[in-house]
RODO-2510 file (C-alpha; in nm, 4 decimals, decimal comma):
residues 299
     n   res          X          Y          Z
     1     m    -6,2757     0,1891    -0,2701
     2     s    -6,0026    -0,0334    -0,1161
     3     a    -5,7609     0,1206     0,1219
     4     l    -5,4147     0,1771    -0,0785
     5     r    -5,1711    -0,0613     0,0785
     6     k    -4,8373     0,1314     0,2004
     7     g    -4,5163     0,0203     0,1122
     8     p    -4,2485    -0,0893     0,3975
     9     s    -4,1257     0,2701     0,5534
    10     l    -3,7617     0,2938     0,6170
    11     s    -3,6383     0,3094     0,9807
    12     l    -3,4981     0,6230     1,1160
    13     k    -3,1502     0,4960     1,1256
    14     t    -3,1651     0,3888     0,7640
    15     r    -3,3279     0,7210     0,6814
    16     e    -3,0170     0,9035     0,8459
    17     a    -2,7624     0,6830     0,7095
    18     v    -2,9024     0,7617     0,3412
    19     t    -2,9126     1,1130     0,4201
    20     g    -2,5422     1,1265     0,5044
    21     w    -2,4268     0,9323     0,2001
    22     l    -2,6446     1,2037    -0,0243
    23     f    -2,4564     1,4755     0,1840
    24     v    -2,1157     1,3205     0,1250
    25     s    -2,1865     1,2077    -0,2149
    26     p    -2,0673     1,5003    -0,4369
    27     i    -1,7307     1,5068    -0,2344
    28     l    -1,7125     1,1286    -0,2620
    29     t    -1,7601     1,1230    -0,6048
    30     g    -1,4942     1,4090    -0,6777
    31     f    -1,2266     1,1828    -0,4764
    32     l    -1,3126     0,8693    -0,6649
    33     i    -1,2855     1,0507    -0,9804
    34     f    -0,9729     1,3269    -0,8915
    35     f    -0,7911     1,1258    -0,6777
    36     i    -0,8475     0,7473    -0,6396
    37     g    -0,8744     0,7038    -1,0433
    38     p    -0,5511     0,9030    -1,1377
    39     l    -0,3714     0,6959    -0,8706
    40     i    -0,5091     0,3805    -1,0157
    41     a    -0,3949     0,5076    -1,3712
    42     v    -0,0477     0,5913    -1,2170
    43     f    -0,0011     0,2341    -1,1108
    44     y    -0,1093     0,0914    -1,4097
    45     y     0,1199     0,3390    -1,6684
    46     s     0,4071     0,2391    -1,4480
    47     t     0,4145    -0,1281    -1,5790
    48     t     0,4164    -0,0224    -1,9335
    49     e     0,6664     0,1097    -2,1746
    50     w     0,4460     0,3996    -2,2974
    51     n     0,5930     0,6911    -2,4901
    52     l     0,3763     0,9959    -2,4856
    53     l     0,5115     1,1445    -2,8214
    54     s     0,4366     0,8290    -3,0539
    55     q     0,1439     0,7037    -2,8098
    56     q     0,2861     0,3533    -2,8277
    57     s     0,2540     0,1336    -2,5298
    58     r     0,3375    -0,2363    -2,4397
    59     f     0,3187    -0,3875    -2,0767
    60     v     0,6502    -0,4637    -1,9272
    61     g     0,5420    -0,5330    -1,5796
    62     m     0,7911    -0,4238    -1,2782
    63     a     1,1025    -0,3180    -1,5564
    64     n     1,0472     0,0239    -1,4915
    65     y     1,0832    -0,0327    -1,1202
    66     v     1,4186    -0,2558    -1,1625
    67     d     1,5496    -0,0325    -1,4068
    68     a     1,5276     0,2915    -1,1467
    69     l     1,6222     0,0993    -0,8778
    70     s     1,9096    -0,1188    -0,9578
    71     r     2,0373    -0,0024    -1,3321
    72     n     1,9856     0,3976    -1,3173
    73     e     2,2647     0,5387    -1,1268
    74     t     2,1216     0,8739    -1,1776
    75     f     1,8031     0,7787    -0,9978
    76     w     1,9982     0,7077    -0,6570
    77     d     2,1770     1,0805    -0,7001
    78     v     1,8431     1,2195    -0,7521
    79     l     1,6949     1,0362    -0,4472
    80     i     1,9921     1,1739    -0,2379
    81     n     1,9552     1,5112    -0,3601
    82     s     1,6056     1,4772    -0,2444
    83     l     1,6756     1,3700     0,0943
    84     v     1,9404     1,6404     0,1391
    85     f     1,6843     1,8837     0,0353
    86     a     1,4247     1,7747     0,2829
    87     a     1,7095     1,7581     0,5375
    88     g     1,8078     2,1198     0,5370
    89     l     1,4802     2,2710     0,4612
    90     v     1,2535     2,0801     0,7213
    91     p     1,4710     2,1647     1,0358
    92     l     1,5994     2,5250     0,9233
    93     n     1,1900     2,5712     0,8558
    94     m     1,0304     2,4435     1,1762
    95     a     1,3201     2,6188     1,3846
    96     l     1,2662     2,9559     1,2141
    97     a     0,8804     2,9010     1,2329
    98     l     0,8930     2,8341     1,6012
    99     g     1,1431     3,1081     1,6870
   100     l     0,8998     3,3711     1,4929
   101     a     0,5903     3,2466     1,6790
   102     l     0,7729     3,2804     2,0179
   103     a     0,8652     3,6445     1,9334
   104     l     0,5338     3,7232     1,7895
   105     s     0,2641     3,5440     1,9565
   106     k     0,2183     3,7922     2,2289
   107     s     0,0435     4,1572     2,1761
   108     r     0,3604     4,3590     2,1031
   109     p     0,4067     4,6993     1,9485
   110     g     0,4682     4,5827     1,5796
   111     a     0,3963     4,2392     1,5912
   112     v     0,0778     4,2393     1,3568
   113     f     0,2920     4,4036     1,1095
   114     f     0,5947     4,1507     1,1231
   115     r     0,3500     3,8653     1,1225
   116     t     0,1823     4,0310     0,7837
   117     v     0,5870     4,0251     0,6467
   118     f     0,6718     3,7197     0,6997
   119     f     0,3321     3,5722     0,6058
   120     a     0,3128     3,7824     0,2864
   121     p     0,5622     3,4987     0,0697
   122     v     0,3488     3,2467     0,1232
   123     i     0,0438     3,4136    -0,0525
   124     t     0,3348     3,5660    -0,3061
   125     s     0,3469     3,3638    -0,6566
   126     a     0,6132     3,0972    -0,6362
   127     v     0,7091     3,1847    -0,9772
   128     a     0,7656     3,5396    -0,9262
   129     w     0,9289     3,4678    -0,5986
   130     a     1,1618     3,2041    -0,7773
   131     i     1,2438     3,4716    -1,0654
   132     i     1,3398     3,7616    -0,8246
   133     w     1,5834     3,5518    -0,6222
   134     t     1,7218     3,4205    -0,9185
   135     f     1,8291     3,8158    -1,0220
   136     l     1,9232     3,8560    -0,6862
   137     l     2,1650     3,5617    -0,6578
   138     q     2,3574     3,6752    -0,9613
   139     h     2,7049     3,6243    -0,9275
   140     e     2,8342     4,0067    -1,0211
   141     s     2,4942     4,2022    -1,0492
   142     g     2,2958     4,0258    -0,7979
   143     a     2,2248     4,2406    -0,4972
   144     v     2,3152     3,9715    -0,2433
   145     n     2,6924     3,9730    -0,3649
   146     q     2,6933     4,3221    -0,3938
   147     g     2,5594     4,3978    -0,0319
   148     l     2,8454     4,1324     0,0850
   149     s     3,1051     4,3555    -0,1071
   150     l     3,0278     4,6287     0,0868
   151     f     3,2209     4,4364     0,3542
   152     g     3,4827     4,3055     0,1240
   153     i     3,3280     3,9515     0,0794
   154     d     3,3767     3,7992    -0,2658
   155     g     3,0039     3,6145    -0,2761
   156     p     3,0251     3,3006    -0,5046
   157     n     2,8217     3,2502    -0,8280
   158     w     2,5264     3,1140    -0,5630
   159     l     2,3242     2,9127    -0,8497
   160     h     2,6150     2,8086    -1,0790
   161     e     2,8264     2,6307    -0,8199
   162     p     2,7321     2,2845    -0,6950
   163     d     2,8278     2,3595    -0,3352
   164     w     2,6006     2,6510    -0,3053
   165     a     2,3149     2,5724    -0,5489
   166     m     2,1572     2,3276    -0,3108
   167     v     2,2019     2,5844    -0,0036
   168     s     2,0425     2,8739    -0,1871
   169     v     1,7621     2,6641    -0,2948
   170     i     1,6884     2,5543     0,0320
   171     v     1,7220     2,8986     0,2087
   172     t     1,4977     3,0748    -0,0581
   173     r     1,2201     2,7848    -0,0315
   174     v     1,2534     2,8390     0,3460
   175     l     1,2012     3,2175     0,3194
   176     k     0,8709     3,1415     0,0936
   177     t     0,6956     2,8964     0,3257
   178     v     0,8209     2,9547     0,6639
   179     g     0,5212     3,2042     0,7317
   180     l     0,2568     2,9573     0,7285
   181     n     0,4199     2,7372     1,0125
   182     m     0,4884     3,0569     1,1918
   183     i     0,0972     3,1066     1,2003
   184     l     0,0215     2,7550     1,2998
   185     y     0,2468     2,7737     1,5857
   186     i     0,1157     3,1273     1,7045
   187     a    -0,2252     2,9810     1,6872
   188     a    -0,0759     2,6618     1,9075
   189     l     0,0869     2,9109     2,1565
   190     q    -0,2158     3,1355     2,1800
   191     s    -0,4483     2,8447     2,2531
   192     i    -0,2297     2,7287     2,5797
   193     p    -0,3967     2,8402     2,9090
   194     r    -0,1675     3,0874     3,0634
   195     d    -0,2333     2,9552     3,4109
   196     y     0,0042     2,6609     3,3486
   197     a     0,3166     2,9061     3,2669
   198     e     0,1962     3,1041     3,5992
   199     a     0,1946     2,7630     3,8024
   200     a     0,5314     2,6900     3,6776
   201     r     0,6718     3,0541     3,7312
   202     l     0,4973     3,0067     4,0956
   203     e     0,7093     2,7063     4,1357
   204     g     1,0472     2,8742     4,0453
   205     a     1,0962     2,7577     3,6715
   206     s     1,2731     2,9713     3,4656
   207     g     1,1696     3,0675     3,1361
   208     w     1,3795     2,7858     2,9332
   209     e     1,2234     2,5443     3,1917
   210     i     0,8466     2,6581     3,1370
   211     f     0,9249     2,6380     2,7311
   212     r     1,1032     2,3017     2,7632
   213     r     0,8500     2,1401     3,0421
   214     v     0,5209     2,2897     2,9700
   215     t     0,5086     2,4882     2,6237
   216     w     0,6863     2,2273     2,3710
   217     p     0,4846     1,9119     2,5202
   218     l     0,1889     2,0999     2,4533
   219     l     0,3163     2,1852     2,0712
   220     a     0,3697     1,8485     2,0251
   221     p     0,0446     1,7810     1,8238
   222     t     0,1111     2,0893     1,6242
   223     t     0,4522     2,0154     1,5468
   224     l     0,3682     1,6980     1,3919
   225     v     0,1154     1,8356     1,1367
   226     i     0,3973     2,0990     1,0735
   227     m     0,6250     1,8121     1,0318
   228     v     0,4376     1,6170     0,8208
   229     i     0,3398     1,8980     0,6000
   230     t     0,6827     2,0267     0,5802
   231     v     0,8286     1,6928     0,4899
   232     v     0,5891     1,5926     0,2200
   233     g     0,6139     1,9785     0,0527
   234     s     1,0088     1,9568     0,0660
   235     l     1,0025     1,6169    -0,1434
   236     k     0,7160     1,7332    -0,3893
   237     v     0,9099     2,0712    -0,4738
   238     f     0,9696     2,1482    -0,8345
   239     d     0,8388     2,5271    -0,9292
   240     h     1,1875     2,6514    -0,7526
   241     i     1,4102     2,3790    -0,9028
   242     y     1,2730     2,4545    -1,2457
   243     l     1,2770     2,8392    -1,2268
   244     m     1,6106     2,8790    -1,0445
   245     t     1,8569     2,5916    -1,1504
   246     g     1,6906     2,3875    -1,3678
   247     g     1,8255     2,0729    -1,1525
   248     g     2,1854     2,1964    -1,2124
   249     p     2,4660     2,2680    -1,1780
   250     q     2,5982     1,9089    -1,2886
   251     n     2,2642     1,7773    -1,1397
   252     g     2,3163     1,9084    -0,8088
   253     t     1,9813     2,0097    -0,7378
   254     m     1,8249     1,7230    -0,9704
   255     v     1,5453     1,6499    -0,6986
   256     l     1,2958     1,3523    -0,7894
   257     a     0,9670     1,5545    -0,8557
   258     f     1,1953     1,7628    -1,1273
   259     y     1,3387     1,4275    -1,2593
   260     i     1,0137     1,2968    -1,2979
   261     y     0,8995     1,5980    -1,4866
   262     e     1,1904     1,5545    -1,7074
   263     q     1,1241     1,2112    -1,8009
   264     g     0,7748     1,2638    -1,8591
   265     f     0,7519     1,5664    -2,0698
   266     k     1,1012     1,6284    -2,1944
   267     f     1,1847     1,2725    -2,2826
   268     f     0,8415     1,1338    -2,3112
   269     n     0,9043     0,8393    -2,1102
   270     t     0,5579     0,8436    -1,9638
   271     g     0,5483     0,4670    -1,8203
   272     y     0,9010     0,5153    -1,6450
   273     a     0,7695     0,8767    -1,5082
   274     a     0,5127     0,7230    -1,3699
   275     a     0,7178     0,4211    -1,1913
   276     l     0,9211     0,7043    -1,0543
   277     a     0,6049     0,8692    -0,9243
   278     v     0,4978     0,5705    -0,7721
   279     v     0,8166     0,5324    -0,5829
   280     l     0,8057     0,9399    -0,4722
   281     f     0,4573     0,8468    -0,3209
   282     g     0,5818     0,5215    -0,1652
   283     l     0,8684     0,7412     0,0216
   284     i     0,6266     1,0108     0,1434
   285     l     0,4097     0,7802     0,2760
   286     m     0,6543     0,5638     0,4643
   287     l     0,8260     0,9135     0,6191
   288     t     0,4596     1,0209     0,7065
   289     i     0,3763     0,7044     0,8659
   290     a     0,7342     0,6733     1,0566
   291     q     0,6671     1,0391     1,2077
   292     m     0,3322     0,9439     1,3221
   293     v     0,4635     0,6107     1,4559
   294     l     0,7536     0,8263     1,6624
   295     k     0,5093     1,0682     1,7937
   296     a     0,2788     0,8060     1,9264
   297     s     0,5906     0,5927     2,0673
   298     r     0,6838     0,9122     2,2757
   299     k     0,3496     0,9631     2,4193
***
């Protein structure tokens, strides 16, 4: 019998590459189907006038973007509300998270208990959290105003006055999410070698100088991650607005994510809502890149 001819064998490098692609293929397939696919669909729908209720659609090009950016005054009010919400939430959240982390990062009596207390809202249902705070912030029967009345203070109607509604939503959102940033800061603080602080203390540095010149610079990578996560989360907020204020009063808390929901699922202007979603995506992308560039320029 003649010897069987063997086909060309693959090189070790090729076999390793094929094996690697086979391992990542499930997550890559999911990424293409559940992220890239919907993203392309949103871009396409944003160029159409598509009514979700009647299922009628026609191509309009960039008309939805032109309408949002130059004709619809409500869009700019909504965008300003979104930026105000982010500008209020991000620094307050990060400052509070860092303060809690500095207080609770060391092994002290009760540290574990208070870490649990501040982290518990993170894993609490957002719906339950918003509903509870809606009751707490009621004008006359709410626990907050009843507590203020003990000190002779007549509390405002927190969720129904334009000047106070945004403040109320920001504060309750901070209390809901600050625990996650606190844990990230605690992990970063505990990873800093103690030798650095000891060496600075031997050189006569005060506690504030140690924090400013040693601890804070070493927290820069963690701060960047926390800032990006917090900014993105603040621009995507929906549940708190929907449950606590519904965008009111007088559109005072109408943020972009909730406005997109209204256009798409209340007025059924799906094409216009898709265009607004693309605008939100671009805004988040620009702010994320700006934060990374800013951090890189300071190194």
